[in-house]
N, C-alpha and C positions, 0 to 999 in steps of 0.2 A: 148577341145574337150568335146562334150557332148557322154557319154558313155552308153551302154546298161544298166549299172546299174543305172544310172542317171534317166532313163525314167523309170525304174522298180520302183524306190523308189516313185516318183511322182504317178505312176499308183497303188500303194498301197491302196489309198484313192479312186481314180477317176475309177477305174475298178469295185471294189466291188459295188459302187453306182449305176453303169450302170446297172450291172447285176441286182440289185434289183429294179431299175427302170422298165425294163422289165419285171423281175419277177411279180411284183406288177400291171403293166399294164394288163399283161396277165390272173393272177388269178382273176382280179376283172374286166375284160371285159371293161376296160377305153377306149381302141380304138374303139370297137364297140358301146358302148353307146354315145360316143363324135359323132359318125357318125351317128348313128340313130337319135339323136335331132337335128343334122343340117338336116336330111332328114324329118323332121316334125314328128317323131313318138311320141314324148312326146304330141304333141296337137292332134294328133290321138286318143290316149289312152284315153284321158278325164278324168285323174285323176292325183292324187299328185305323183305318180310313176308307173314304170311298170318294168316286169322282162323277156325282151326277151333273155337275155344272163346271163350264168352262173356267180355267184358272190361266191367266197369261200375265207374263211380266211386263214392265215397263221399260226395262233397259233395251235398247236396239228398235223401239218402236217409234214411230213418226208421230209428233204432237203439231197439230195444224191451228195455229192462232188467227182468229179475225179479231181485229182491233188491238191495235198498237200503241195505245196509251200506257199510263203506268201499271194498270191492273194487267194488260196483256202482257206488258214486259216482265212482271213480276210472275205471273204463271209460267213463262217462258223459262225464267230463270230457275223455278223449281222443277220444270220438266227437264233441263240439261242435268241438274242434279240428281236426277233419277236416271240420267244415261240415255234421255231420249232425243231424236234430232227433231229440230224445231223448224218448222215453216211460218213465216209470218205471210199473211196473205196480203195484196192487195185490195183494193175498196173494189168490190163488186163493180165491173163494168168499166173499169180504169185500169188501164196498162201505162208502161213507162216510167213505173215509180222506183226504178232502180235496182240494182243487184241484190238488195238485202229483202226484197219481197219476191214470193212467187204467185203467179196469177192465181186469181180465185177459185176458177176451175181445176186447176192442178193441186190445188191444195185438197180440194174434195176429194179426188180422185186418188191421192197419194195418203192421206194421213190415216193412222190408225185410231186417233183422238182428235176430235175437232171441238174447240173451246170457244165460246162466243164471248167477247168484252167489247161489243160496239155500241154506241148509244143508239137510242131509237129515234130514226128521223124517216121522212117521206122517202130517202134513199134505200133505208135500212129496213124497211117494215116489210115482212116476209121474204127477206132475203134468202132463206132457206124455204124452198118449196118442192113439190112432186119433181120439176126439172133438177134442181140441186142433190135431192135424195137418190136420184137416178145416176147420177155421176159418181156416188160414193162405193168405188170398187171393191174396198178392202172392208166393208162393213164396219165402219168406225163407230165407236161411242161418241154421243153428241151430247156436250154439256153446256148448259146455258145458267151463267150466274148474273148476267147482263140487265136484260129487260126483256119482259113478255112481249112479244108482236115481231122480234127479229125471226122467229120461226112460225111457218103455217101450222098451226096445231093441228088441224084436222089431217095434213098431209104428214105430221110426226106420227101420229097414231097409225096411219096406215103403213108407213114406212117400217115402223116398230113390227107391226103385225105381219107384215110380208117378210120381215128378216131382212130389210134394206141397210140396217144399221144393228150393230150388236146390243145397242143398249142405248139408254137415255137418262141423263141425269139434270133436272131442272130446279132452278131456285124461284123462278119468275114464272108469271102467267100473266096473259092479256088482262083478265078480269082477275082482279085480286080481292077477297078470295074467290077463288072459282066457283061457280054455281054447281049444284049437283049433277046437272046435265052437261057440264063441260067435259070435252073427249077426254081430258087427261084422267078423270075419276075412274073411268072404265081401264085404265091403265095399271092402276094401283096393286091390282093381284098379279102382273107381271113382275116376276124375279128380276128381269134386267130392265127395270124402269124406277126411279127414285124421284120423287117430288117432295121439297121442303120449302116451307110457307115465307119466302124471302127472308131468310135470316143469314144469308151469308156474310152480312156487314156486321152481325148483331153479337159478337162476342163478348164475354163479360167485361174484358180490358177495355173495349172499344166503347161499349156504353158508357162505362164508369168514365172514361176520359172525355166523352161527351158531356157527361153530368157536370164534370169537375169545370169544364169550360164555361157550360152553362151559368154555372155559380160565380165563376170568377166576372163573367161578363156584367151580373146582375150587381155585384160587388163595385165593378168599374163605373158602371152607371151611378149608382148610389153616391160614390165619390165625386162626380160630375167629370170624370175623364173616360168616357164610353169609347169603346171601340168597334169597328165593323158597322160603323152609323150609315143607315141608307138615307141618301137624300130624297126628300119628297117635294 
């Protein structure tokens, strides 16, 4: 059988890459510029470039990581490679976690990008809501490739519409697929919002690896030497 740990092992590479794909696309307004070129803005500009949307470097900016597991650590490594300062958040409502962690509220205040890599638990459901958006003094990007439900989705829409955050990139939604009246659906026309269909884990290489493991497990079972056996 394919276990949760197997999927997690393949996700160590794919999820951080997808996280940074969303981050870079938003930080450099890739989606907005692509659409504006398709709409003829470059021709109308009449010059070799134009600056209709913000473009920001990652180097020198602050990356706040909420979730200190293998995925959060891998994203932090990529952030450091881009020259970002990384802050690992304490668990919300918990203090005294040691010098390697920054208090949750301070991470919200100080970060230029906030990325979520926490499990969905009663203690983490809607961990980012109206009060948390109000603390985001630097108008950060918010990236969620972890679980739907970590962010109050109505509050996210309001924060984006009010300019409390610079943009958002999500690969997960509380209800998947989202219904037509889901609040995220009205954001799809925004140049600073990206929604992908829970595919951060699903690179070709990762899917092939899982398929290979499935085939191997079937062959081992056929030979009478199964592994990952579940006791019932």
